[in-house]
LUMGU-974818 format. One record per residue (C-alpha): residue in three letters; x, y, z. Coordinates in steps of 0.05 Angstrom, whole numbers, plus 5000, padded with zeros to 4 digits. Layout:
ALAXYZ...
REM end
This chain:
MET606968081988SER613868351978GLN614168981937GLU614768781866PRO618469111813THR613569441756THR612569021694TYR617369491657SER622769681706LEU628369251676PHE628869811625LEU632770201676PHE638869861654LEU640970381605PHE641570841666LEU644470361720SER650070091675HIS653270751673GLY656171131726VAL656771821689SER651172311672SER652872441600TYR657372141548THR659472481481VAL660072101418PRO661672541355ASN655772481302SER651472041353ARG645072131310GLN648471851248ASP651371351291LEU645271101324HIS640070631291PRO634170991272LEU629570531320LEU634670661381GLN633471401359LYS626571331368MET627070951431ALA631571531459GLU626072081437GLU620971671470ILE624771731538ILE625972451529ASP618272471520GLY617372031580SER613871461539TYR617570951573LEU613570351555ASN614370531484ALA621270601489LEU622069891523LEU617869591464ASP622669921414LEU628169641452ILE625468941450GLN624369021377PHE630869261363GLN634368691399SER630168161358SER633568311296HIS640768621320VAL646868461361TRP647568841424THR654669151425ASP658069431487ASP657870111454LEU650870181442SER649070431514HIS654070971512ARG651171191445VAL644171211470LEU646771701528ALA650272111477TYR644472201440LEU640472431499ASN646672921514SER645973191441ARG638973361450ASN640373841511VAL637373321553ALA641273301615PHE639972761661THR643972551728ILE643871781733SER639871921808SER634572421774LEU633071971711GLN632971351757ALA627771741808ALA623872011741VAL623471321707GLY622070941773ASN616671391793HIS612771331720LEU613970621718GLU611270561788GLN605270961773ARG603570471707LEU603569861751HIS598770121801GLN594570511751PRO592969981698GLN587470451669LYS593770881645LEU597470341619LEU591670181577GLU592170891549ASP599570781541LEU597570181496ARG592470491460LYS597770981436THR602970551415ASP604070471342ALA602969811301GLN609769531310GLN610569701387PHE603569411396ARG605568771357THR611768761398ALA607268781464MET602968201440LYS608467761421CYS611667821490LEU605067621519LEU605167071472GLU611166741484ASP611366071533LYS618766041539LYS622466421595ASP626066861547ARG631467331560LEU634467971529ASP642567901538LEU645468591534LYS652068401553ASP653268481619ILE645568671626ILE640168241626ILE633168341620ASP628067741637LEU622067811590GLY618867201623GLU618567491690ILE615868131661ARG610367751629GLU609167331694ARG608167951740ALA603668311685LEU599367681682GLN598467661757SER597668381774PRO591168661794GLY587669041742VAL594269041693ASN591168351660ARG583968691659SER587769211615LEU591568781572PHE584968371561LEU581069021539ILE587269231494THR587568531464LEU579968541445GLU580769261417ARG586869181376CYS590168551371PHE585468211316GLN587668861274VAL595068731281LEU596068031290ASN592767431267SER586567191295LEU588966491324GLU594966891362CYS589967441389VAL585566811415GLU591666471449ILE593067131485LEU585967241507GLY586366511530LYS592266611574VAL589567301608LEU583066961620ARG585166381648GLY589166741697SER582967151719SER576967031765GLY571667031712SER569267801725PHE572268031658LEU566267641624GLN561268031640PRO554867951589ASP556768631555ILE563368351538THR560467961474GLU558668621444ARG566668721435LEU567868011409PRO569467981336GLN563967731296ASP568067511239LEU573367001267ARG576666491218GLU574065801234ASP579965581273ALA580466161315PHE572866091330LYS573365391354ASN579565601401LEU576166241434SER570065761447ALA574665271481VAL576965781520PHE570465921541LYS568965281551ASP574565271602LEU572265831642TYR564565541642ASP564665491722LYS568066191731THR562966481693SER556366791715ALA549666531691HIS548367131651SER554867181618GLN554066421602ARG547766571567ALA551267211529LEU557066781508TYR552266211482SER549366751446TRP555267021406MET557766291395SER550266031373GLY549666661328ILE556566501297LEU554865791286GLN547665981257THR550866411208SER555766001189SER551165371177ASN548465141109ALA541065151136THR536965481088ASP530065471123ASP527465371192SER526064701185VAL533564481183SER536564561248TRP544064921255VAL545364491308THR549763971275ALA554563481309GLU560763951299ASN556664521325LEU554864071385TRP562563961399ILE563664671393LEU558264911446GLY561464401492ARG557964521559TYR554365081529MET549664581496VAL545864611560HIS542765301539LEU539765011476SER532565081484PHE527964431491GLU525264631418GLU532064721387ILE534164041413MET527763691386ARG529763961316ILE536563671313SER537363171254PRO537162441282ILE543362361236GLU547162981266ILE545262691338GLY547962061318LEU554362251291PHE556062691354ILE554262081398SER559461701350TYR564962191361ASP570861941409ASN569962531455ALA562862551458THR562662191525LYS567762631554GLN563763251536LEU556862951557ASP560962761629THR561863571639VAL554563841630TYR553963861706ASP548364381699ILE543864081652THR536364021675PRO531663361672GLU527563731613LEU533963841569ALA536963121586GLN529962731570ALA530363141503PHE537662971482LEU535762261508GLU529762271459ARG533362501394ILE538862011404SER533961421412SER530661631349SER537561681317ASN539461091275PHE545761031312ASN551160671284MET554160241338ARG559759981301ASN563260641309THR563360501381SER565360051435THR557759851444ILE552659361423HIS546359551390ARG540359081388GLN536959221326GLY529459181323LEU527959411392GLY525860141391LEU528360171465TRP535160221507ALA536459491503LEU544159591496GLU549059291548LEU555059821535PHE550960411500PRO549960741567LYS557260901564VAL556861391515LEU551261811544GLY555362151602LEU551362531652LEU545062401603VAL545061711642CYS542862081707PHE536162181677TYR534561541637ASP527361361648ASP525460831605LEU525860211650GLU519959821628LEU523159261592LEU530659351621ASP533758681643ALA538258611698THR544758671657VAL543059261628ALA540659571694GLN547259391726VAL551359781666LEU546460371680LEU548260321751HIS555660311739GLN555360921696MET550861311752ILE557361351790LYS558562021760CYS551162311775SER554062621840HIS557263141803LEU550463421772ARG548764091802GLY542163861832PHE537163341818GLN540362851868ALA533762611897GLY531462441827VAL538162071815GLN537461701882LYS530461491858LEU532561251795LYS538160871830ALA533060501871GLU529360301816LEU534960041780LEU537059661833ASP530459281839ILE531259101771ALA538958931775THR537758381835GLU531258121802ASN530957331805GLN538157371836THR539857441910LEU543358051932ASN549157661953GLU550257421877THR549858131854LEU553058591899GLY559858631862SER555258881805LEU551059421828SER556160001836ASP554660631879ALA547660431884VAL549559921946VAL549760591986GLY542160521982LEU541859852011THR538659852084TYR541559572147SER537258942139GLN539458852072LEU546758902094GLU546158452150SER543257962105LEU549957922062SER554257342074PRO561357542090GLU563457102027ALA559557571981VAL562458192016HIS569157892005GLY567957761934ALA564558411920ILE570358861963SER573359101902THR567259451885LEU565759611956SER571959941974GLN571660491915VAL564860741929SER563861401959GLY558361632004TRP558061072051ALA553961202114LYS557861062177SER553260512198GLN554060222133VAL561360202138ILE561259892201ILE557159312184LEU560459172114SER567259212151ALA565158702197LYS562558222142TYR568658292108LEU573858192166ALA569157572190HIS571757192130GLU578857392147LYS582256922197VAL587757472212LEU588158172201SER593858312149PHE596558862105TYR593458482043ASN586658452072VAL586359132098SER589459392040GLN583959222000MET578859572041GLY578560292012ALA573560682038LEU570960132088LEU577060212131ALA573960632178GLY570260002199VAL576059722230SER575859752300THR581060092339GLN582259382375ALA583559022309PHE588559542283CYS592659422356SER592258662341MET595758752278ASN603158562257CYS606859172268LYS610459062200ASP603658992169LEU601159572199SER607559982170GLN606159702102VAL598759982109LEU601160672121ARG606160682060SER599860392018ALA594460751974VAL589960592026SER593261082072GLN589261582037TYR582861362081LEU586661502151SER583762122158ASP576661832159LEU578861442219SER576661672288PRO581861972334ALA581561372371GLN583060922316GLN589061382297GLN591561332365GLY591160572363ILE595060552299LEU600261022330SER601060672396LYS602060002356MET607360322314VAL611160672372GLU610760012415ALA614659662357GLY621359772384ASP623660112322THR620360732336ALA623961252290SER623060842229GLY615260742251ILE614561512266VAL617961712196GLU613261212160ILE607261662175GLN605362132124GLY600662762116ALA595462972160PHE596262342203PHE603362562226LYS600563122272GLU597962612317VAL605062352341SER606062612412LEU611363082425PHE613862622483ASP614862052426LEU618362642374ARG623762852430ARG625562082433GLN627962092353PRO634562262329GLY633262152259PHE628762732224ASN631263192172SER627363702128THR627563262073VAL622962742108LEU618463232141LYS616663612071ASP610563252063LYS607763182133GLU602463612168LEU606263862232GLY602064112295ARG604464742321SER608264402374GLN611263922334ALA614164482282LEU617064872346PHE620764262366LEU623363982301TYR625464702272GLU630164792337LEU632564092336LEU634464142260LEU636864832261LYS642064652312THR644964092262THR643764372191ARG648964792155ARG643865002108PRO638365362147GLU634165602083GLU632564892073LEU628064902135LEU624765482111SER621965182049ALA620664492082GLY613764482083GLN610164632146LEU616964662191VAL615365462184LYS610665402236GLY616065272287VAL620365872268THR620066372338CYS621567092337SER627766952367HIS629966592303ILE626967172261ASP631567642296ALA637467262297MET637067252214SER641867702179THR638568252138ASP640767922078PHE638767202097PHE631867522118LEU630567882051ALA632967352007HIS628166802042PHE622167182061GLN618466912006ASP619266272042PHE614566632093GLN610066942044ASN609566262005ASN606765942073PHE602866552103ALA596566152115LEU600865742163LEU603666302206SER600766512268PRO598667192280TYR604667262323GLN609667062273VAL606867542228ASN607968062281CYS615267902287LEU616667842217ALA613268582209TRP617868862264LYS623968492225TYR622368792157TRP621069482189GLU627669442225VAL632069242167SER628869502103ARG622369862113LEU623370202046SER622069572010MET617269272066PRO610768902039PRO605669452053PHE599968892084LEU604968782142LEU604069442168ALA597469182187ALA601168782237LEU604469342273PRO601269862317ALA595070212289ARG599270832283TYR603770632231LEU598370642182ALA598271282190SER604971402156VAL601771102089PRO601871742042ALA596471771991SER601271631936GLN602370991961CYS594970771974VAL594770251916PRO600769831934PHE597769892004LEU591469631979ILE593969091934SER598268821984LEU593368802040GLY587668521990LYS591767921975SER591367702052TRP585667582096LEU584268102145ASP580867722192SER586667272207LEU592067812201VAL588368342251LEU584668012309ASP583068642354SER576769012329HIS578869682345LYS585569552309LYS581669322254THR576969902250SER583870332239VAL585569942184LEU579569992150ARG579170732161LYS585270782124VAL582570402070GLN576470822065GLN581571462065CYS585171082008LEU578670961970ASP575971681983ASN570371292014SER568371031942ILE569170541892ALA570070871822ASP571170331773GLU572369551761TYR580069721764THR579169911843VAL575669231852ASP581068811823ILE585869241873MET582069151933GLY581668341932ASN579868031995LEU578568752025LEU572068781988CYS569168372038HIS570468932097LEU567669452058PRO562669882106ALA555069852091ALA555170562071ILE560270542016ILE555869871996ASP550070231992ARG552370941962GLY560270881939ILE560570321891SER559370661821PRO554870261772ARG561070081727ALA564369771786TRP557869391821ALA558068821770THR565168651785ALA564068841864LEU557968371863HIS561867791833GLY567867901888LEU562367981946ARG559267271930ASP565767001955CYS565467362024PRO564966842082ASP561567302136LEU558467992115ASN555868362181PRO548268472183LYS549269162159GLN553368972101LYS547968432084ALA542868982094ALA546469462035VAL547168901991ARG540268681997LEU538069431981LYS543069491925LEU540368821892LEU533469031897GLY534969721870GLN538469361809TYR534468731797GLY527568921826LEU523368441870PRO525167691871GLN518367581838HIS520867931773TRP527867541772THR529867041715ALA533166361726GLU539666661708THR538867201760THR536866791812LYS543366351799ASP547566911797LEU544467181864GLY544966481896PRO549766661955PHE545667211971LEU538666941976VAL539566832050LEU538867642049PHE531067652031SER525267512074GLY520266952069ASP515367322029GLU520767521977LEU523466831974SER516466521962SER516266731890ILE522966391879ALA520865751914THR515165721868LYS519065901807PHE525665621806PRO525065091865GLU531264751846ILE536065351844LEU533565481914LEU535764791929GLN541964831897ALA543765491933ALA542065172000SER546664601985LYS552265031980MET550865272047ALA551564572082ARG557164772132THR553565412156LEU546765502184PRO542265972143PRO537466452170LYS531266132191GLU526466472139PHE531366182081LEU530165482111TRP522665572112ALA523165782041VAL526865192022PHE521764722066GLY516165082034SER518364901962VAL520764211976ARG513564032009ASN509864391955SER513163931902SER512463291936ASP506762801940LYS503762962010ILE499562292008PRO498062122079SER499361342096SER494560842083ASP495860492149PRO497761132194MET500461042270PRO495461252322GLY494262012321CYS497662012248HIS491262042210GLY491462592160VAL498762752172ALA503162742108ALA509062452142PRO516062632115SER518962222053SER525661982046ASP526962411980ASP524063072029ILE528762902079PHE534262812024LYS532763441989LEU532063912053ALA538763792090GLU538964402138ALA531864542123ASN529163962158ALA529464292224CYS522964592201TRP518863942210ALA514064002262LEU513963542318LYS507263132295ASP510563072229LEU516662762254ARG513162312304CYS509062042244MET514861872202GLU515061192172GLU520460672201ASP522860572135THR523761302122PHE526861342190ILE531760792181ARG534061042107THR534761762127VAL537161722207GLU544261922186LEU541362582145LEU537162752208GLY542962612258ALA546763172219VAL541963692220GLN544564242271GLY537964722273PHE534364142307SER530964382375ARG531563932438PRO523963782425GLN525463512359LEU531263162376MET526762812436THR521962612383LEU526362302333LYS529861922390GLU523061662412LYS522861432337ALA528761092344ILE526460712405GLN519960502366VAL524360292309TRP530159902344ASP527159752408MET530160002475PRO537560272481SER539859602511TYR537959282447TRP542059732403ARG548759562367GLU554859962345HIS551560112283HIS545460382310ILE548960922356ALA553561092303SER547961312257LEU544161762310GLY549462372310ARG545962932344ILE539862522361ALA543862132417LEU544062842459ALA536562702473LEU538762042510ASN537462122582GLU542761852635SER538161262644GLU538161112571LEU545461222562GLU546760722617GLN542760232578LEU547660262518ASN553059732507LEU559060122508SER564159592520SER567859832451ILE571760512448ASP569760632378THR562160642405VAL563861122453ALA568061452400PHE561461552357LEU558261932420THR563662342437GLN563862652371GLN557963052398THR560363702437GLU553263892467TRP553363372528SER550863522597PRO556063412651ARG551362832675GLN550762562606ALA557962522605GLU558662212668SER554361692643ILE557961532577LEU564261492619GLN562061072674GLY558160652621PHE565060512584LEU568460282647ASP563459822669ASP561859502606SER568959432584GLY571059232651TYR576959682650ASN579760112714ILE582160792705GLN589060522715HIS588360042653LEU586060552602LYS590560602537SER592361182502PHE586861102450HIS581760962505LEU583361642533VAL583261962458GLY576661622447LEU573061872515GLY573962552487ALA569963142528THR567262542571LEU574162532608CYS572563192642ALA567062832681ILE572562362711ASN573262402785ILE580062832805THR582162342852GLU582961842796ILE586862242750PRO593462062786LEU591361292771ILE591961492694LYS598661112672ILE603661622650SER606361202598GLU599461312563PHE597961992589ARG604362272555VAL602862052484VAL595662402483VAL597263062525ALA595763502460ARG589063072449ILE586763222526GLY589263922516THR583764082469LEU578163972527LEU575264532558CYS574064162628SER573664502688THR579664862733HIS579964302779VAL580063752735LEU585564182687ALA589464262749GLU589663532767PHE591663402689LYS597263972700ARG600163592756LYS600063032711ALA604163422661GLU609163562703VAL611362842713VAL612462832641PHE615663472625GLY618363762693ASP617364382732PRO613364912695THR619865342709GLU623164872657TRP617264812600THR619165042530SER615165382482PRO613364702443VAL610864372516LEU607064982531GLN603964912457GLU602964132462LEU599464192537GLY593564642509THR588264742557ILE591864302612ALA596564962620ALA590965332649GLY591164892713LEU597465352724THR596865562800LYS597966372808ALA605266252833GLU607165822772LEU604166272728ARG608166912754MET614266492749LEU613366362668ASP618266732626LYS614467262592ASP617567032522LEU613566402534MET606566732539PRO605166752461TYR605366022461PHE599965922508GLN594565652462PRO588566152454SER584165602491ALA588265612548ILE587966342556LYS580266292561CYS580665722612LEU584566082662PRO580766332723ASP579867092722GLU582667112790ILE589266742766PHE589667112702LYS589667762737GLU595967492773LEU600467572708SER604468162705ALA603868742659GLU609768552622GLN607767792616ILE600768072595ALA604068572538SER607867962510LEU601567492506GLY601767672424PRO595967882386GLU592067222382ASN592367072448ALA590967792474ALA584667742430ALA582467082467VAL582067472536THR575067452561HIS570667992582ALA570367732654GLN578567672655ARG578668392627ARG574668672682ARG579668432738LEU585968802707SER588669392732PRO589370022693LEU596869822677GLN595269092653LEU589569342608GLN594569842579SER599169202572LEU593568812545GLN592269342488GLN599669382465ALA599268662455LEU592868712416ASP596069262374GLY602268842360ALA606769342396LYS614169032401THR615068792474HIS619268222460SER626668202481TRP630667702433GLN637967782462ASP638567042470ALA636866902395PRO640366292371ALA647166412333SER644965862277ALA638466122258GLY642366482195PRO648466842169THR650867352221ARG646567952227THR648568552192THR647969252223SER643269702183SER642570422187ARG634970612200SER630671042240PRO629370942309ALA623670442326GLY617270712327ALA619271312281PRO613971412227LEU616671182159SER619971662112TRP615371532051ASP618672072005LEU624271561986TRP619571021969LEU616571221899GLY622971021863CYS627370701913PRO624470001917LEU625269931841LEU632070171840VAL634269731900LEU631669121866MET634169261795ALA640569431827LYS640268701849LEU637468381789LEU642968711743TRP649068671785
REM end
């Protein structure tokens, strides 16, 4: 982060605009306005914030004339306050810097302001416009001050607290509520701790109360469960007090109060809901915005939803006020359009007895939104299935298909296969918009739809929407190029990311083969553009920064395109702001930038920090160190060698922590030893403790790296609630940190058996820290909360004890009824049900082999894709599921593409003989198999040979999309056959092949193939090396030694890992030192063991970020001519004595002059 000016630093205009230390004007006290006299006195007292507020107040009602600055200086002189400009600048700069980085003192300053000053401060916060104070040749940008204040860690907390303390006594309540909204909406939600309600006013005007309630509703998802309950209590308390209810028999919950509560209505008790007047609930439902509100009650429980439904059904709802139709006289939900107003309550509708097909279809249509519910999805799926049965009564599936909404995802293979092509074609507008399709369903429906079409055209493909992934690679290749080009420009292009790599390559190969390659490639948008080969890019002259702005670029593409465009552009700054082109900026480009150009456009790098490689960050750090170390963003110090951290003085710890806390340390520092040094400096700055919530604000992401000892003993009780809120979002705490958090939670909340529902919800991400015995009570008391916590861990592999707790919870709550007609050996076994498997997700790994073996066939058919996605299944479990697939679908020779697509990891249990039985004539079928990465060499060989045999292709006939679809099975190719691959096909999929972790011999042969495309390795450039990926690991010892050391950072880390130990050790010490931090971190222990002491020293230099690159040949066009700056010798410690005021003064000079 760049060194920001303090919120108030623009006040320095008084001192920067004059080159004299004193100025005498007779009768200065009489000539100076009283408010400016007061301001001058505050300058003398060191109350610079108060002085700024007085200045703003003065300017709001007076015209600033040229002589006023002189009069202020004269006044100061008359008080015998002798300032030189430089000393005054240093004093003010130091004071204001401290206030920015010590927001507690800012809070104290604001508490000491008088009523008028405080009103001015609040008014400044309230303004939306980018207002500026124009003092002739000096401008104070209040809009920028406000924006920076609201974005500064800790400062917005102080503004929040002072607004609660003083605002309601000084400004009207509506204005104060607006200020609170601004501050809170820019926060993480951690400000709203449960005890904050004690500071909220109890006597707000009605309109202010409604507005503040609206703020809390907007922040609902950012707020902890305990805080939600506390805020509900505050809101309901005020609503009850203001209600006209005279006794307990009349509920305070009116239609308007329900509307005010918004999402907080889910905190009403069951008893309170049942006491709501039928008239009031009917009136609420008739509100135009009631449906919108009910659409957002994501965390409502079935019990409360049923209570609301019952009250609504008992109300005499006047349908004339809505777009619904009420059938009078039926005490049921015999309505066709009424479900539309129910919002998410419709997900719990259970009065199905007398429903007709039409109403069932309406209910199904409304249930699309049920996927937004927090939990209870198994019940939703069960309800959809029941409604589906009703909706298709007395009609065929072909007749009702288009009116079943997203319930169609519950249809089995046999039901989908029974559909006619005409029915699918007629229902395509519905089917194409449904989310949640299984791969196998998409294959079946797409085939049905396309069977109705004679020729694949733009029109019929554009109708497919979510079913686009079911179009075969061969079908895409058979399309007219013009139609395919239109597809890339149309709305259906949003589904291109769902296509397999083989399908994407098929489309690309068709576009390139069209002849007008440039226009074809330019049409490709978003992430799909990343698949364009470097070879094809090199043939195109028509790119510019505007065209590339909305495209996702691979690093090899960015390296090539940035260098290409740099040669032709007159405005290199446009390239830095052109989206992902920043990935292609090399150290040479950075070093060639002039000081002014670099500093002026550093923000472009900062805005795209997540796109930069560690090597690029290292280069930026060295550049900043050389040209402007005094204003260097402190987080960049972490990219320099560890010794540079020692130069950060205690006085600069806060900006250092803020800057570092806004980045992710794991991506900034890859070496564990260096990270230890960085964290040691962080601990030193913290004095091994976290005193309050302000320190937590300042730390940002650094919170995730706190040592266990600090978590256990160093976080004060005052800071703990805020720290816990931050720790929830830490992606990967280490075992010691987890143990410390667990002990801290046990100390605060006690054993899980004593937890409330709110505590369990708030601690959801930490439930994995507890033992199975500790979680058993949670599984019993709050099974749905446990399931919700598990569902949020879908992309991780939780601990086995946690999964067993989830498994036990689901099994204990399910109907364990043994089958009435069990399979042999399954008597008395309660086999898995579809509901169980749906709820369990990754906890399905806990099924015993006999449970899986006894699964009913219909259950397997409905859940096979869910089971195939479970990462934790053991080899025996996968074998059992494979046998179940054979039992259900017959031998593998009878399996069709959709069967194979649905297997997922279960396919890994197929032996070579079974793989040979599969019909692998389609590359799309093979692509489903190669999505798995755990194939043995013999299995991979069977898949590769099976494709060649079944498709009738020889190696020399393979197209580019075949090579991509074969994936890792290409590693099983006989090396004597690699030369047979057509160069024209190989050259466009080099990057894809370069992701494969093949044997050294195979990579070496692919490397020889690459030489035909890109020339001798001595001619390779950084884009080529980056494009090659692991193929570059096929270089020989001699070739590796001949590589220019400046190319070393452009190896991919995967290529470094693939280099054989005996070849890696042939790198020179200079080459190793030039690897860059990321590649140096990829060096394996086996490679390291073969290195000499000198090479190991060089490797450590690379890990540490030492400057070893030479940039003498930097391109002249990288920016304006570089200017020479006076600086300390490279590697010298930073002289921090100058930092306190200088960054502000340098920046202010820039702003003011």
